[in-house]
C-alpha positions in Angstrom: -4.2 21.7 -20.6 -0.7 20.1 -21.3 -0.7 19.6 -25.1 -0.8 16.3 -26.6 -3.1 14.7 -24.0 -6.8 14.7 -24.0 -8.3 15.2 -21.0 -11.6 12.6 -19.6 -12.4 14.0 -16.4 -11.7 15.3 -13.3 -9.8 12.6 -10.4 -9.7 14.9 -7.4 -8.3 18.5 -6.2 -6.8 19.8 -3.4 -4.4 22.6 -1.4 -2.2 21.7 -4.0 -4.0 21.9 -7.0 -6.3 19.5 -9.2 -5.7 16.1 -10.8 -7.0 15.1 -13.7 -7.4 11.8 -15.6 -5.9 12.0 -19.3 -5.2 9.9 -22.6 -2.0 10.9 -24.5 -2.9 11.0 -27.9 0.0 9.5 -29.9 -1.3 5.6 -27.8 -4.4 6.8 -25.7 -2.2 5.8 -23.2 -4.2 6.7 -19.8 -2.2 9.0 -17.5 -2.4 11.4 -14.6 -1.9 15.3 -15.0 -1.4 17.3 -11.7 -2.1 21.1 -12.2 -0.3 23.2 -9.4 -2.6 25.2 -7.3 -2.7 29.2 -8.3 -1.1 29.8 -5.1 2.0 27.4 -5.8 2.8 29.0 -8.9 3.2 32.3 -6.8 5.7 31.3 -4.7 8.6 31.8 -6.6 10.7 30.1 -4.1 8.4 26.8 -4.3 8.4 26.6 -8.3 12.4 27.1 -8.2 12.7 24.5 -6.2 10.0 22.1 -7.6 11.5 22.2 -11.2 14.9 21.3 -9.9 13.2 17.8 -8.8 10.7 17.8 -11.1 13.7 17.4 -13.7 15.6 14.3 -11.3 11.8 13.0 -10.9 11.2 12.2 -14.3 14.3 10.1 -14.2 13.3 7.8 -11.1 12.5 4.5 -11.8 11.2 2.8 -8.8 8.2 0.4 -8.3 6.7 2.2 -4.6 6.4 6.0 -6.4 4.8 7.2 -9.1 6.9 7.9 -12.3 6.8 11.8 -13.2 7.0 11.0 -17.3 6.8 15.1 -18.3 7.1 18.4 -16.8 5.0 21.3 -18.5 5.0 25.1 -17.8 3.5 27.7 -20.2 2.1 31.0 -18.6 -0.7 29.8 -17.7 -0.1 27.0 -16.2 2.3 24.3 -13.9 1.3 20.5 -14.7 3.1 17.2 -14.1 1.8 14.6 -16.1 2.5 11.1 -14.3 1.9 7.3 -14.4 -1.4 7.0 -14.1 -1.9 4.3 -10.7 -5.5 2.3 -10.9 -6.2 2.0 -6.9 -7.4 3.7 -3.8 -5.6 6.4 -1.2 -4.8 4.9 1.7 -6.8 7.8 3.1 -10.4 6.6 1.5 -9.2 3.1 3.2 -9.0 4.6 6.4 -12.2 6.4 6.4 -14.3 3.5 5.2 -12.9 0.5 7.3 -10.9 2.9 10.1 -7.9 0.7 10.9 -5.9 -2.3 9.1 -4.0 -4.7 10.4 -0.8 -4.8 12.1 1.0 -7.0 9.0 -1.0 -4.8 6.7 0.5 -1.2 7.9 3.7 -3.1 8.3 3.6 -3.1 4.0 2.4 0.0 4.0 5.4 1.5 6.1 7.6 -0.7 4.5 6.6 0.1 0.6 7.1 4.1 1.7 10.0 3.4 2.8 11.8 2.1 0.2 10.2 4.8 -2.0 11.5 7.7 -0.1 14.9 5.4 0.1 14.9 5.7 -2.9 14.3 9.2 -3.5 16.3 10.7 -0.6 19.7 8.4 -2.5 18.6 11.7 -5.6 17.9 14.5 -3.7 14.7 14.6 -3.4 12.3 14.8 -0.1 8.3 14.4 -0.3 7.9 17.0 1.9 4.4 16.6 2.1 3.9 12.4 3.6 0.1 11.3 4.0 -2.4 8.9 3.7 -4.0 11.1 0.4 -0.2 10.4 -0.6 0.0 6.4 -0.7 -2.5 4.8 -3.3 -2.8 1.0 -2.5 -3.8 -1.2 -6.5 -5.7 -3.9 -6.1 -2.8 -6.5 -5.0 -2.6 -4.9 -2.0 0.4 -2.6 -3.4 1.4 0.6 -2.9 3.0 3.5 -4.5 3.7 7.5 -3.2 3.0 10.0 -4.8 3.8 13.7 -5.0 6.9 14.2 -4.3 8.0 17.9 -3.6 4.4 19.5 -3.3 3.8 20.9 -0.6 1.4 23.1 0.3 0.5 25.7 2.7 -2.6 25.9 5.5 -2.3 29.5 5.5 -2.3 29.4 9.5 0.8 31.2 11.0 3.6 29.6 11.9 2.0 26.2 10.7 5.2 24.5 8.8 3.7 23.8 4.3 2.9 20.3 4.4 0.3 18.3 7.0 -0.2 19.6 10.2 -0.8 16.5 11.5 2.1 14.6 9.9 4.9 17.3 10.4 8.0 16.4 12.7 9.1 18.7 15.6 11.5 20.2 13.6 9.5 21.6 10.8 7.5 23.5 13.7 10.8 25.0 14.5 10.8 26.4 11.1 13.9 24.3 9.5 13.8 22.9 6.2 12.2 19.2 5.2 15.0 16.7 4.5 14.4 12.6 4.9 14.2 13.0 8.8 11.2 14.6 8.7 9.6 12.6 5.8 10.6 9.1 7.8 8.4 11.0 10.7 5.3 11.6 9.1 5.9 8.1 7.7 5.7 6.6 10.9 2.8 9.3 12.2 0.9 7.0 9.3 1.7 4.0 10.3 0.0 4.8 13.7 -3.0 5.9 12.6 -3.2 2.4 10.2 -2.8 0.9 13.2 -5.0 3.0 15.9 -7.2 4.6 13.2 -6.7 7.6 14.6 -3.9 10.5 14.5 -0.8 10.1 16.9 -1.9 13.7 18.2 -5.7 13.7 17.4 -6.1 17.6 16.7 -6.5 19.9 14.3 -5.7 22.9 16.2 -2.3 24.6 15.4 -0.7 25.3 18.2 -1.3 22.5 19.9 -0.2 20.2 17.5 2.9 22.3 17.2 3.1 21.8 21.2 2.3 17.8 21.0 4.5 17.3 18.2 7.7 18.5 20.0 6.7 18.2 23.8 4.4 15.9 24.7 5.0 12.1 25.3 4.7 9.6 22.3 1.7 7.7 22.8 3.0 4.2 22.1 0.1 2.3 24.6 -1.8 3.0 21.9 -0.4 -0.1 19.6 0.3 -3.5 19.9 3.8 -4.0 22.2 5.9 -5.9 19.1 5.7 -3.0 17.0 6.3 0.2 19.8 9.2 0.6 19.3 9.8 1.3 15.2 7.3 4.0 16.8 9.9 5.5 19.2 12.4 5.7 17.1 10.7 6.8 13.6 8.8 9.7 15.8 12.0 10.4 17.9 11.1 14.4 19.3 14.7 14.8 17.8 15.8 13.7 14.5 19.4 12.7 16.1 17.1 9.8 17.5 15.5 8.4 14.8 17.2 6.2 12.1 19.3 7.6 9.9 18.1 6.8 6.7 14.6 5.8 5.0 16.9 2.3 3.9 17.9 2.0 7.5 14.3 2.3 8.7 13.4 -0.7 6.4 16.3 -3.0 7.7 14.8 -2.0 12.3 11.2 -2.7 10.2 12.0 -5.9 9.3 13.8 -8.0 12.3 10.5 -6.4 14.5 8.0 -8.0 11.7 9.7 -11.6 11.2 10.0 -11.7 15.6 6.2 -10.3 16.0 4.6 -12.0 13.0 7.0 -14.6 11.0 7.9 -15.0 7.6 4.7 -14.5 6.4 3.7 -11.5 7.5 4.2 -9.6 3.9 1.9 -11.8 1.9 -0.8 -11.2 5.0 -0.5 -7.8 5.1 -0.4 -7.4 1.2 -3.6 -9.6 1.1 -5.6 -7.7 3.3 -4.6 -4.8 1.4 -5.7 -5.8 -1.5 -9.3 -6.7 -0.2 -9.9 -3.1 1.2 -8.7 -1.9 -1.7 -11.1 -4.4 -3.5 -13.8 -3.6 -1.5 -13.6 0.1 -2.7 -12.7 -0.9 -6.5 -15.8 1.3 -7.6 -14.1 4.5 -6.6 -10.8 3.3 -9.0 -10.1 5.9 -11.7 -10.8 3.8 -14.7 -13.7 2.0 -12.7 -16.3 5.1 -14.4 -16.3 3.9 -18.0 -15.9 6.4 -20.7 -17.2 8.0 -24.3 -14.9 8.8 -25.7 -15.4 10.4 -29.0 -15.2 8.4 -32.6 -12.1 8.5 -33.9 -10.2 8.8 -30.5 -7.2 7.6 -29.8 -8.3 6.4 -26.8 -10.5 4.0 -29.3 -7.6 3.2 -31.2 -5.6 1.9 -28.0 -6.5 -1.2 -29.4 -5.3 -5.3 -27.3 -6.4 -2.9 -23.6 -8.1 -5.9 -22.3 -10.4 -4.1 -19.4 -8.6 -2.4 -17.6 -5.9 -4.6 -16.9 -2.9 -4.1 -19.0 -2.4 0.0 -19.8 0.3 0.7 -22.7 2.8 3.7 -21.1 3.2 7.3 -23.6 6.1 7.6 -26.4 8.3 10.0 -26.0 6.8 12.9 -27.9 9.6 13.9 -31.0 10.7 17.5 -29.9 11.2 19.7 -33.4 12.4 23.5 -33.7 14.2 23.4 -30.3 17.4 25.5 -31.4 15.1 27.4 -33.3 12.9 28.6 -30.6 16.1 28.4 -27.4 18.0 31.6 -30.1 14.2 33.3 -30.2 14.2 33.3 -26.2 17.5 34.4 -25.9 17.2 37.0 -28.4 14.4 38.4 -26.7 15.8 38.1 -22.9 19.7 39.5 -23.5 17.7 42.5 -25.5 16.2 43.2 -22.0 19.4 42.6 -19.7 18.1 39.9 -18.4 20.5 36.5 -18.7 18.6 33.4 -20.3 18.3 30.9 -17.3 15.7 27.5 -18.7 14.8 27.1 -14.9 14.3 30.3 -14.0 10.5 31.3 -13.1 10.0 33.2 -16.4 10.5 30.0 -18.4 7.7 29.2 -20.6 8.0 25.1 -20.5 6.3 23.7 -24.0 5.8 20.3 -25.3 7.2 19.2 -29.4 4.8 21.2 -32.1 2.1 19.7 -33.3 2.7 17.8 -37.2 1.8 19.6 -39.7 -1.8 20.1 -41.2 -2.9 17.1 -42.8 -0.6 14.5 -41.3 -2.3 13.3 -38.4 -0.8 10.4 -36.8 -1.9 7.0 -37.6 -3.2 4.5 -35.4 -0.6 2.8 -33.0 0.9 -0.9 -34.2 -0.4 -3.6 -32.9 2.2 -6.6 -31.0 1.0 -10.6 -30.9 0.0 -9.7 -27.6 -2.3 -7.0 -28.6 -0.4 -4.1 -27.2 0.5 -1.2 -28.3 3.6 -0.7 -29.9 3.8 3.0 -28.6 8.0 3.9 -27.6 9.1 3.9 -24.1 7.5 6.6 -21.7 8.5 9.8 -22.3 12.0 11.0 -21.4 12.1 14.3 -19.4 12.4 16.9 -21.5 11.9 20.6 -21.4 12.0 23.2 -24.5 11.9 27.1 -24.2 8.5 28.1 -26.2 8.2 31.9 -26.6 9.4 34.5 -24.4 7.2 36.8 -22.7 7.3 40.7 -23.6 10.0 41.6 -20.2 7.7 44.1 -18.3 5.0 42.8 -19.7 4.5 39.5 -19.2 3.2 39.2 -22.6 4.0 36.6 -25.1 5.8 38.1 -27.6 3.5 38.2 -30.7 4.3 35.2 -33.4 4.1 36.1 -36.9 2.5 32.9 -37.5 -1.7 32.9 -37.3 -3.3 32.8 -34.5 -4.4 29.2 -34.7 -1.8 28.1 -36.7 -3.3 24.4 -35.9 -6.2 25.7 -37.4 -6.3 24.5 -41.6 -6.1 26.8 -44.0 -8.8 27.2 -46.9 -6.9 26.0 -50.2 -7.3 28.6 -52.6 -9.0 27.0 -55.8 -7.1 27.6 -59.2 -8.5 30.8 -61.8 -9.7 28.2 -64.6 -12.8 28.3 -66.6 -15.8 26.5 -65.3 -16.4 23.4 -68.3 -18.1 23.0 -70.6 -21.2 20.1 -70.1 -20.3 17.4 -71.9 -23.8 16.3 -74.1 -22.2 12.1 -74.0 -25.1 10.2 -72.4 -24.8 9.1 -69.2 -23.0 5.0 -69.4 -24.9 2.2 -68.1 -25.2 1.6 -64.2 -22.9 -0.9 -64.0 -23.8 -4.0 -60.9 -22.7 -3.5 -57.3 -19.2 -5.9 -56.4 -20.0 -9.1 -53.8 -18.3 -8.0 -51.0 -17.8 -11.7 -49.4 -18.9 -11.5 -45.7 -15.8 -11.6 -43.3 -14.2 -15.1 -42.1 -16.6 -16.3 -38.9 -13.8 -15.9 -35.6 -12.5 -19.0 -34.2 -10.7 -19.3 -31.0 -7.9 -22.1 -30.6 -5.1 -23.0 -28.2 -6.4 -22.1 -25.1 -4.6 -22.8 -22.0 -3.9 -22.1 -18.3 -0.1 -20.8 -18.4 0.7 -20.7 -15.1 -0.8 -19.8 -11.5 0.8 -18.2 -8.8 -0.2 -16.0 -5.9 -1.2 -12.9 -7.7 -2.9 -14.2 -10.3 -2.5 -16.5 -13.9 -1.4 -16.3 -17.2 -3.8 -17.5 -20.3 -2.9 -17.9 -24.1 -4.9 -18.2 -27.0 -4.7 -17.9 -30.8 -7.9 -16.0 -32.5 -8.5 -16.4 -36.3 -8.5 -12.8 -36.7 -8.3 -9.6 -35.0 -12.3 -9.4 -33.7 -13.5 -9.2 -30.1 -12.8 -12.3 -27.8 -14.3 -12.4 -24.6 -12.7 -14.5 -21.9 -13.8 -15.6 -18.6 -11.6 -16.9 -15.7 -13.1 -17.9 -12.5 -10.8 -18.7 -10.1 -11.4 -20.9 -6.5 -9.9 -22.1 -3.5 -9.4 -24.5 -0.8 -7.8 -26.8 1.8 -9.2 -29.7 -0.3 -9.0 -29.8 -3.9 -12.6 -31.6 -4.0 -13.9 -28.5 -1.7 -12.7 -25.4 -2.8 -14.5 -21.9 -2.5 -15.3 -20.3 -5.7 -15.1 -16.5 -6.0 -16.6 -14.0 -8.5 -16.0 -15.2 -12.0 -14.1 -12.0 -14.2 -14.9 -11.4 -17.1 -12.5 -9.2 -20.4 -12.6 -8.1 -23.5 -9.6 -8.7 -26.2 -9.2 -7.3 -29.1 -6.7 -6.3 -32.1 -4.7 -8.8 -32.4 -4.5 -12.8 -33.2 -2.2 -14.1 -30.4 -2.8 -13.7 -26.7 -0.9 -14.0 -23.1 -3.1 -11.5 -20.8 -2.0 -12.2 -16.9 -5.6 -11.4 -15.5 -4.9 -10.7 -11.4 -6.2 -12.7 -8.4 -4.9 -11.9 -4.9 -4.6 -16.1 -3.4 -4.5 -17.0 -0.3 -0.8 -17.5 0.6 -0.3 -20.6 2.9 0.2 -20.6 6.2 3.6 -22.9 7.5 2.4 -26.4 7.0 -0.8 -25.5 5.4 -1.8 -27.4 2.0 -4.0 -25.1 -0.2 -5.2 -25.5 -3.5 -6.1 -22.9 -6.2 -8.1 -23.9 -9.5 -8.4 -21.2 -12.5 -11.2 -22.2 -15.3 -11.1 -20.3 -18.5 -13.6 -20.0 -21.5 -13.6 -17.8 -24.4 -16.8 -16.3 -26.9 -16.6 -17.4 -28.9 -16.0 -21.1 -27.5 -12.2 -22.3 -28.2 -11.6 -25.4 -29.9 -11.5 -27.6 -26.8 -14.1 -26.3 -24.8 -13.5 -24.7 -21.4 -9.7 -25.2 -20.1 -9.3 -26.0 -16.1 -6.4 -25.9 -14.0 -5.7 -27.2 -10.2 -2.1 -26.6 -8.6 -1.1 -27.7 -4.9 0.7 -24.9 -2.8 2.2 -25.8 0.0 3.5 -23.3 3.3 6.7 -23.1 4.1 8.1 -25.2 7.0 6.9 -24.1 10.3 9.5 -22.9 12.7 10.2 -24.6 15.8 8.5 -23.7 19.0 10.1 -21.9 21.5 8.6 -19.8 24.4 10.8 -16.0 25.1 9.3 -16.0 28.3 6.2 -16.8 30.9 4.8 -14.6 33.7 2.5 -15.1 36.5 0.8 -11.3 36.8 -1.2 -12.4 39.9 -2.6 -15.1 42.1 -5.1 -14.8 44.8 -5.4 -18.4 46.2 -7.6 -19.0 43.2 -6.9 -17.6 40.1 -4.0 -17.2 38.9 -3.0 -14.6 35.9 -0.3 -15.4 33.1 1.3 -14.0 30.5 3.1 -16.2 27.5 5.6 -14.8 24.6 6.4 -16.8 21.8 8.6 -16.9 18.5 6.4 -17.6 15.2 2.9 -19.1 16.4 2.7 -22.5 16.9 1.7 -24.4 19.1 2.7 -24.5 23.0 1.9 -26.1 25.7 1.4 -24.5 29.0 1.1 -26.9 32.6 0.1 -25.3 36.0 0.2 -27.3 39.1 -1.6 -26.5 42.1 -1.4 -27.5 45.2 -2.5 -26.9 49.0 -0.9 -27.6 52.0 -2.7 -27.6 55.4 -1.3 -26.9 59.0 -3.5 -27.7 62.1 -6.7 -29.7 61.4 -7.6 -32.0 58.8 -6.5 -32.2 54.9 -3.1 -32.4 54.5 -1.6 -31.9 51.2 -3.7 -32.3 48.0 -2.5 -31.4 44.4 -3.4 -31.0 40.4 -2.6 -30.0 37.1 -4.1 -28.2 34.5 -3.0 -28.4 30.8 -3.2 -25.2 28.3 -3.1 -25.0 24.6 -1.7 -21.7 22.7 -1.0 -21.1 19.1 -1.6 -19.3 16.2 0.4 -15.9 18.4 3.1 -14.7 19.7 1.9 -13.2 23.0 -1.0 -14.8 25.6 -2.3 -13.3 28.6 -4.9 -15.9 30.2 -6.4 -16.2 33.0 -7.2 -19.8 34.8 -9.1 -20.8 37.3 -7.4 -23.4 39.8 -8.5 -26.7 41.4 -7.6 -27.1 44.7 -9.1 -29.6 47.8 -11.9 -27.6 49.8 -10.2 -26.4 52.9 -11.1 -28.0 56.2 -13.2 -26.0 58.8 -10.3 -25.2 61.3 -6.8 -25.7 61.3 -3.9 -23.6 61.5 -3.4 -21.8 58.0 -3.5 -23.3 54.4 -0.7 -22.8 51.9 -1.2 -22.7 48.1 0.7 -22.7 45.3 1.1 -22.3 41.6 3.8 -23.5 39.1 3.6 -22.8 35.3 6.0 -24.7 33.2 5.5 -24.7 29.2 6.6 -27.6 26.6 8.7 -26.7 24.5 10.8 -25.8 28.0 11.5 -22.0 29.0 11.7 -21.3 32.8 9.4 -22.5 35.3 7.6 -19.9 37.5 5.6 -20.3 40.8 3.7 -17.5 43.1 2.1 -18.7 46.6 -1.0 -17.8 49.2 -0.9 -18.3 52.8 -4.8 -18.6 53.5 -5.1 -18.3 57.6 -7.9 -20.8 59.0 -10.3 -20.6 61.8 -8.7 -22.0 64.9 -9.7 -25.5 66.4 -10.7 -26.7 69.8 -8.1 -27.8 72.0 -7.7 -31.7 71.8 -6.1 -32.8 74.6 -3.6 -35.7 73.7 -2.3 -38.3 76.3 1.1 -36.3 77.1 -0.6 -32.8 77.7 0.6 -31.8 73.9 0.3 -32.1 69.9 2.7 -31.7 66.7 2.0 -30.2 63.3 3.6 -32.4 60.7 4.7 -31.9 57.9 3.4 -34.0 55.3 5.9 -33.2 52.3 7.4 -30.7 50.0 5.0 -28.7 47.3 5.2 -29.6 43.5 8.2 -27.5 42.9 10.0 -29.5 45.7 10.9 -26.9 48.0 8.4 -26.7 51.7 6.3 -23.9 49.9 8.4 -20.8 51.1 7.4 -21.5 54.6 9.3 -22.5 57.2 6.8 -25.1 59.6 8.3 -25.8 63.0 6.5 -27.9 66.3 4.7 -26.0 68.2 3.6 -26.7 72.2 0.0 -26.6 73.0 -1.1 -24.0 75.5 -0.8 -25.2 79.5 -4.1 -26.2 80.9 
């Protein structure tokens, strides 16, 4: 157990270790602690590298990464104290729902690449990017966890990490780096789009062959993202984007072209919906019952899991004395003192002396703890182990220094009992009842896409129950309500909580209305409050057609494909014409109109309207033309249909001649040259 923290329960286990939910004893703030597995602790090369990476990671600040607070190591344990992310792993979302929307998959990839770029710039590779290490929060944003922790599967010739996402160079025995992280992130992107891993097997030998030589399965993903998949999963690392940051730029260009300017908002909204369906699996969803006097109970001001104060710094005392003791021990054993050697023991600050229990955290007007900023990366050397024994050196202190000792009683003679009669009992003082709790100033100070901000004042620091309702729709009098949410505010007399809610982002040219309703118990002066705001989407881009293609025409039915820039409406005009040569029928034509919108790639099949064919003649020539509004290139296709021959109809001069009844709609003669034919001799 890491000193200074109280473990609540285990959150999960895996090949690299186990993760527990814990609270920081000084403030009651929630954290996650990962204990490395015995296999990793026994890997000297891994531990040497990981200690250095941990020293770097505690300095990094990036919203797309789970923050490292502290690294702890002793003779039995090695652990990382991390930010607690109240969300769900991407793996659970994929297991439950199979796939995500393309926009959601792009949002996951963009956030992960941004986090990887921050770590790569500091010289740290992730080494085991996979859906289990991508944590999705209730607002749809993600955080990347477990940097630098890659466990081996135990199979020979299998790289460290997860084989299904391992880059070709890792199978060749090369070290992990930024390029292999980009490859793994693209593999997970593929899985979000398709619901399966790229090379669909768990057999190590088959995986190695497919990752190194098999074609990239581009046909399984939408055409709009195939270039991204091809770049990120290139066999040769030189063919991949040079950096994760450069890949983000390529991603944004492709996403904007295929899904419009609101793609990221739609993607995060979809992720938020998928994550909240699994909200009962969030780390803080299961209620905990800390024992009386627990620091978690004294962390007043938390509002139902919405605000979680971060742990404050741990004051490290006596570092110089302990370090000197370790140095002397190492020199005496003939070893060079190395603070980051595998035999070093990292311990937290010493506990306060007996009887000096830390007081409860102070309260701010908003109800948050005033705890100090998160702990800085500090490693202190604890008692050295005896050279050659692997045991801790004995201490001159008691085996349990934290246990309070029984005070020695002074040797005084027992007092002589007094015969003075007892005094008359004094009357019990009357304790005035506590003042009644009142609430005032209840206001809705702001509404945005991510939720709302509430302001209120209370007459005492007793509990105030806040109920918040949300509704939205396309008309202010016809709004769809979402389930209301209830929170308890306590420990302060002024509050300004932010309550998250994923409002719909209006599409281009669309207007939506959002309403927030709040009430309190005890009821606020003025009663419940409600506020409605109007939100307009960005102006829609002017529609344009990228390409038009006729894929087939059999003389009756045409199949065609239209690609557009943006999702605005496009009109498609289908012209059909028929010309009969020989026999009755002559020239006929028709125009059909279709409206396409909401996508950027359309494939359609339309049955055309042609006049009935005559019973006999030479042939019928049918033509179809496609034009679009706004204008694009016109496309046409034609078909010649043979007709049964007609019986001879002799004319006065013994000949007959085919006539040209006029051009087809595109202004040509339909692609065929019509010539006069003489009747055969009688």
